[in-house]
C-alpha positions in Angstrom: 182.9 -62.6 14.3 181.1 -65.4 16.2 179.4 -68.4 14.9 176.0 -69.1 16.3 174.2 -72.5 15.9 170.7 -71.1 16.2 169.4 -68.0 14.5 166.1 -66.4 15.2 163.6 -66.5 12.3 163.6 -62.7 12.2 167.3 -62.7 11.6 167.3 -65.2 8.8 167.8 -64.2 5.2 165.1 -65.4 2.8 165.7 -68.7 1.0 167.0 -68.3 -2.6 164.6 -69.2 -5.5 165.0 -72.7 -6.8 167.1 -73.0 -10.0 165.3 -74.6 -12.9 167.3 -77.5 -14.4 166.9 -80.1 -17.0 167.8 -83.3 -15.2 167.3 -85.4 -18.3 170.6 -84.0 -19.8 172.5 -85.2 -16.7 170.9 -88.6 -16.9 171.7 -88.9 -20.6 175.4 -88.1 -19.9 175.4 -90.8 -17.3 173.8 -93.3 -19.7 176.4 -92.6 -22.3 179.1 -93.2 -19.8 177.5 -96.6 -18.9 177.3 -97.5 -22.6 181.0 -96.7 -22.9 181.7 -98.8 -19.8 179.6 -101.7 -21.3 181.7 -101.6 -24.5 184.9 -101.7 -22.5 183.6 -104.6 -20.4 182.5 -106.5 -23.5 185.9 -106.0 -25.2 187.6 -107.3 -22.0 185.1 -110.2 -21.6 187.7 -113.0 -22.0 190.0 -111.5 -19.4 187.0 -110.9 -17.1 186.1 -114.6 -17.4 189.6 -115.7 -16.7 189.8 -113.6 -13.5 186.3 -114.4 -12.3 185.3 -110.7 -12.6 182.2 -111.2 -14.8 180.2 -109.5 -12.0 181.7 -106.2 -13.2 179.8 -106.7 -16.5 176.6 -107.2 -14.6 177.3 -104.1 -12.5 177.5 -102.0 -15.7 174.3 -103.6 -17.0 172.4 -102.8 -13.8 173.8 -99.3 -13.8 172.5 -98.8 -17.3 169.1 -100.2 -16.4 168.8 -97.9 -13.4 169.7 -95.0 -15.6 166.9 -95.9 -18.0 164.5 -96.0 -15.1 165.7 -92.6 -13.9 165.4 -91.2 -17.5 161.7 -92.2 -17.6 161.2 -90.7 -14.1 162.8 -87.4 -15.0 161.0 -87.2 -18.3 157.6 -87.7 -16.7 158.5 -85.1 -14.0 159.6 -82.7 -16.7 156.3 -82.8 -18.6 154.2 -82.2 -15.5 
């Protein structure tokens, strides 16, 4: 069997049908994980301040905020 880089259009198989998914569930799982990470960071806040690693807390806050934006985006796209 040889591998060809280019295939004629007549030899191509048809593209598969797109799979319908609910992206909101995936985003919600991600948001729950960010909330858990926020809880851990808040529990470790004194150690973070001692080590000058408070930026980790802000990383979690920004990740959660972006997740909320994505949830709004996927909810609007789902209703259309």
